[in-house]
C-alpha positions, 0 to 999 in steps of 0.5 A: 575298630574291633581288631581284637588281635588277640595276638597272644595275650597282649599284656595290655588288652584281651578279648578286646573289641573297639567300638569303631575300630579294629583292635588287634590285640592278643592280651595276656589276661585282659589287662586293661586300663580304666581309660581304655577305648576297648570294651569286652564282649562275651561270646558263645561258640556256635557252628554257624557263620554270623551275618554281618549286617545285611552281607555275609563274610563271603561277600566281604572276602570277595571284594577287591582288595586293591580298592578301599571300601570302608568309609574314608572319614573313619579311622578304619577307612583311613587305615584301609587306604594306607594299607593299600597304598603302603603295600602296593605291589605286595599281596596282603589281600587276606590282611585287608580282608581281615581288617574289613571283617573286623570292622563289620563285626565278624566273629569266626566260629567253626567246629574243626572236628568234634571237641575242637571249636575255633572262635576268632574275632580277629580272623585272617582267612585261609590259615591252617588250624591245628591244636598243637604244632610240632616244634622239633624242626623249628630252629627257634624252639631248639635255641630257646630250649638250649638256653633254658638254664640261663633263662631259668636262672635269671628268672629265679634270681629276679623273683627271689626278691619280689619286693625289689622286682615290684619296685623296679619293674613295670606292672609286675605280675598284673592280673585281670582287671575286669570280670569279663576276663574271669575265664582265666581264673584268679590265679593267673598273672603276667610280667610283660617283656614285649607287647605287640612288637614293642619291648618294655624297656623297664622290664627288659632291663630286669631280664636282659639275658632272657630278652636277648636270647629271645631276640637272637633265637629268631622267634617271630614274636609279637608278645613276650611275657612270663606267666604264673599260675597259682597252686591248685588253680585252673584257667577255664575254657576260653578262646584268645580270639585271634587266629593269625598268632599262635601261642608258645610256652617255654616251661620255666618252673613246673612243679613236679615236672613230668608228673602230669599235675600241670596240664594244658588242653587245646581242643581235644588234645591235652599235654603237660608242661615239661621243664625246659621244653617249648610247646606251640599251639593255637589259642583261637581254639577253645582251651583251658589249663590246670595246676593241681600242684601245691606250688606256683607254675611259671612259664615264658609265654610268647605270641608268635606269627602264624607260620602260614603268614608271608613276610608281607602279611606280618609287616601289614599286621604289625602296621595295624598294631602300630596304627592302634598305638600311633593313629597318625600313621594313618593320617592323610597329612604327610607331615603328621604321618612322617613324624608318626613313622619316626616314632614307630621306628624308635618304638620297635628298637631293642632296648640298649641295656647297660650291664655292670662290669667289675673293674679293678680301676679306681673311680675318678671324680669326673666319672662319679655316678656316670657323669660325663659319660 
């Protein structure tokens, strides 16, 4: 499977393409473990559609989406069959098409206009392609901006003691672990709160206010993490390879905000980060970034479902992510599938974060260290 869903920088895999299965991932920096089944592949933007074996992308898209066409003994084939069964009666045809395109090794390359090139290996047909999306009418953007001070203060308080943060957190400030992810540059790293719809319980406990604000905002988030960019550094031109998720930034701490020292270019449009403001853009379009300041730039980064996706589309895409995490979700055995579904349900629950409360009452021996609670 090769569903490199670059669902935003998935905080665990980037530019990833499975050898036998589609790997939907939006990775923040191609963070990848040594035992990962994914491999990286370099790609160059061209104006032509890639031929998939002896058939074209149009051939695959034209196939009936109510009848499986992938080899049933393969993982991709089992997932396809389960998709069709699970979402019977709902229109998820373009998600099924996307899965098939990925399995057939399709890479969507399109020049939207001069200077705006799209490259997506995880591609849902028919979605709007725009460099930057306007955020003024999006309620979740306004909610995040309204709560900016709370998010900023919690973040600054946490990074005030980096040693403690690294000791208590999970994979704090991880960077690229592969030369194939070198497009990002050496000065870019992440602190993950959510990866492909799954909250990181350890890190959420360190940022409970931020996590709850994002949850309460209603943002259709798939991945969530803080990202840092070192002084006088740049992120080279690249694609995140997935068109069905957009990328959003809440600017947390921008050096000399408003002075145009920290900028993001998507296609032929360039904008600067402004403290407290949310931006939304399509990172399947070739893009780059620069920090010309003498201080580190910090943002809260989100991968969000593309606005054109229906609720059924989103559920089907999340199901694909879940299958990559829990393969038994596609098992032909009902018992194995049931157990996998229970695990998936638990996996998506928002962590119950305990907060310390001050009390004037004296602790009793029975309550020492929470015993008996």
